[in-house]
N, C-alpha and C positions, 0 to 999 in steps of 0.2 A: 548452597549459595543463597545469600540474602538479596532479594530483588526489590527495588523501589519502582513505583509508578508515578510519573510526573504528568498530570493531566488526567481527568476522569470523565471523558465523554464515551462514545461508543467503543472506541479503540481501547481506552483504558480499562473499561469493563471487560472487554475481551481478554486483555492481558491478565487481569485478575483471575478469570476463570481458567485460562491456559496454564498458569503457574501450578494450579492444583493437579494437573495431569503430568507434571514432571517431578519425579520423586527426589531429585537431587536439589530442589529449590524450595524456598519458602518466601512468602511475601512479607517484606519488612513493613511496608505501609504505602499509603497513597498521599501524594502531595497535590494540593489543589489551590487555584486562585480564588475559589469561593470561600465562604466562611466554613471552616471544617466542621463546625457544630451542625451545619445544615445538610451535610452530605451523608447519605445512607448508602453503605456499600453492599455489594451482593453477597459477600462472604463474612461480613463483620470485621473486615480489616481495619486497622487504625488509620485515621486521617489526620494529616498535618497541613499547616499552611505552607504554600509554595515558597514563600520568602524565608522559611526556616530550613529549607532543604540542606544547605551546606553545613548546618550544625550537626548533621548526621553522617557526614562524609566518611568517617572511619568505621561506620557500622553497616554500610551498604556495599555489596560487591559489584552491583551493576544497576544503573538507573535506566529504565525504559521510558523514553519521552514520547508522550501521546498527544502531540499538538498538530496544528495544521501547517501545511507547507508554505502557504502564502506569506504569513507574518510571524507565526509562532516559532517554528523550528530554526529559521535563520538566526534568531536571537537566543533561543533556549539551548540548543545543542552546544554551541561554542562556550556558552556561559557555564553550563553544567559539566562539560568536559574538563573544566579546570578542577573539579572536585570529585568526579566519579568516572568510572568506566561507563560508557553510554551507548545506547542503541536508539536510532530513530527510523522513521519511514518516509523521509523526505522524497517527494515524487514529482517535483518540478524539473523535468528532464534537462531543460536548457540551462538551468542554474546549478546543476550538480557539481561542475568543476569549481565554481565559486564557493559553494557550501562546503565541499570537501576541503578546500584550502583553509577556510576559516576554522573548521573543526580540527583539522590536522595540526594546525599551529597551537591551538589551545590544549589539545590532548597530549601532544608530544612534549610541550614545555613543562607539563605537570606530571609526566610519566604515567599517563592514562591511555586506555585503548578505547577506540570508538568504532562502531559500524554504522554507516549511514545508508539511507535508501534501501532498507530491508523491508521486504513484503513480498508481493507477487509480481507487480510491475510498477516500478523497478524492483528487482529481487529475483525470484525464481524464474520469471520470464527472461530476465537478463542473462542468467546462467544458461538457460536453454538456448538463447541466441548464440552465446559464446561457444558452447559445445557443438552446436550445429555448424557454425562457421569453421571451427577447427576440423571437423570431420569432412565437410563438403566445402572446401575453399572456392570451388567454382559453382556458384549458386546465387539464390536470391531469397531474402527474408520477407515474411509477411506476418503481421500481428493483427489479430482481430480481438476486439473486446466485447463482452456481453453474450447473451442478453442480460443486462444488469443495470442497477441504479448507479448513476454517476452523481456522487454527493456534491461535487463542485458545480456541475451544470444545474443540478436542482437548486442549489443556493443562488446561482445567478438568476434563475427565474423568480425566486422568492423576493429578490431585491427590486423587481419591477413594481412601480406603484399600482395598487389595485389587486395585487396577488396576495392571498392569505396563506396559501400553502402550495407546494408543487413537488412533483417527482419527475425525473427525467431518466428514461431508459436508453442506453446505447445498445443498438441492435445490429449485428453483422448482416450484410446483404447475402442471402443464401446462395445466389448464383455466383457471386464473387468467391465465396468460400469454397464452393465445389470446384470451380475452375482451378483454384490454387491446389486443392487436394489432388486433382487429376494431373498435376505437374505441368500445367500449361505455361507457367511463368508469365501471367498477364501483367500488363502495365495498368494499374488501377489508380484512379483519382480518389481523393478523400471522399467525395460524394458517392463513388461507386462501391466503397468498402463498408460503410456504415450508414444507418439511418438513425434518427433520434425521435423517440416517442415521448411526448410531454403530457402529463396529467396535472391540471391546474384547478385549484379552488380559488375562485375570484371573490373579492369583497363585494358586498351587496351594492348594486348600482354601478359597478366598475364597467368600463368600456372593454368588452371582451375582444372586439375586433382590433382595438388598439394594442391590447396585451399580446394577441397572437402575432400581430405585425412586428412588435418590438422583439418578441422571441425569435422569429424567423430571420430577422435582419441583424441580430446581435453578432458583432464581429468576434472572432476567436472562439466562439462557442457554437453558434448555430448557422451562420450565414453560408458556410461551405457545405451544408448537408441538406438532404431532403428531410423535412421536419413535419411531424403530425402533432397538432395541439388538440387535446381533449379536455373540455371543461367538465368537471365532476363536482359532486357535493362533498362537503366535509365528511359526511358519514361514509361515502364511498371511498374516500381517501383512507380513513381509519380502517375500513374493512378490507380493502384490496391492496394497499400500497405502503404498508408500514414496515415490511421486511426489507432487508438490504442484501439481496442476492447479487452475485456477479460471476465473472469468469471470463474465459476466452481461450484463444489458441495462438501459439507461436509455431509457424510453419516455415521450413526452408526447403526449397526445391533446388536440386543440384544434379550434377552429372560427374561421372568418373570415367577412367580410361581415356579414350579419345573423344569423349563426349557422347558416345552412343548409348551408355547405360544411365538411365534417369532414376533419381531417388527422391523420396519425399520423407522428411523428418517432421514429426509433430509432437508438441507438448501442450496439453490442454487442461483446463480447470473448470469445474462447475461447482460454484460455491453457494450454499444456502445463506451464509452470513459473511460478507466481505470483511467487516471489522474483526470478527472472531478468527477467521483464517489468517488475516494479516497479523493479528496478535500472536498466533502460534509460531509464525516465522520469527517475530521479534524476540520471543522467549528463547527460541533455539539460539538466536544470535547473542542473547545475553550470556548464555553458557559459553559461547565462543570467546567473547571479549574477556571474560574472567580467566579462561584458560590461557589465552594469548598474552594477557597482561602478566600472568604468572611466569611466562617465559620471557618477559621483558620485551615483548613486541609492542611498542608504543606508537601513538599517532592514530590517524584515521584510516579506516579500511572500508572496502565494500565486499559484497559476497564473492567477488572475483578473487579476493585475497585470502579467503578463509578456508583452511583445510576442512573438507567435509567431516572428518572425524571429530573436529572441535565442536561441531554443531550437535553431535549425537550424544544421547544419554547412555548408549550402550558401550560396553568395553570393546576394544578392537577385535578380540578373539570371537566375541559374539557376532559382531558385524560380519566377519569373514565367514563364519559358519552359517548364518541365517540369510545374508543378503548378497554375498559375492557370487 
């Protein structure tokens, strides 16, 4: 399978490396909005201008779109679905139905297959929630994220005047997590489930008290949480906070029988590199869109719609022998 990468940030680089671990795939090339001559790839892969992508439509089996959910993917995915089978990691939960409809219309009209919102949340965590609800219909879901770097929240801090650089860590509240794991089914507010740790490099002469106030009062990002703001040097940022770890848990507490037997189901991830792990999910989904398209299954799909066997590089008999 020949795979294209559209966008070459942290996620695109992760996809580039993940393709090497899948023997049934090869990287066709990387499409970038930057000047291709200025882009140096990790594997020596060829680089093309983004606006030239559709010229290669007949040569690429699937295009993995590595853009941001806020403004890139709502435009890129429907546009590229007219020319390719596509995969993206759209993660603005509230806007998934709208994005799905736009991509479905473009892909179905042009006999292509798309998978959106692939990654770990949404993605693998979504599947975990589905399986848990199926098995324990009488129960309650909990999702905890972290401890990990939230790239969106970090970017929000960097937009504050006087901030030179910033990282924000989302951290589960240990007591809340343990109560859920004990099957107590607690009612938890946003503030009771997670805290936010911020590490900020301020511009010289910036008002640190004002920066801290703006962070803690920022609606939709920090106002509903207990927030710690730590001001550090640029050297400390480079030394201690340049990695992108993440992870979390999906937990469902439920009961069976007449309600007397309690059960706790949990799926958890601990990731050294959020973009590299997400990239690995996207690459598996690229395999699935190619296979589904070959069976004339057109339009937009999510991981809920994908047979697990379509994601796997193993033959069915091998899966039954090794994994069943």
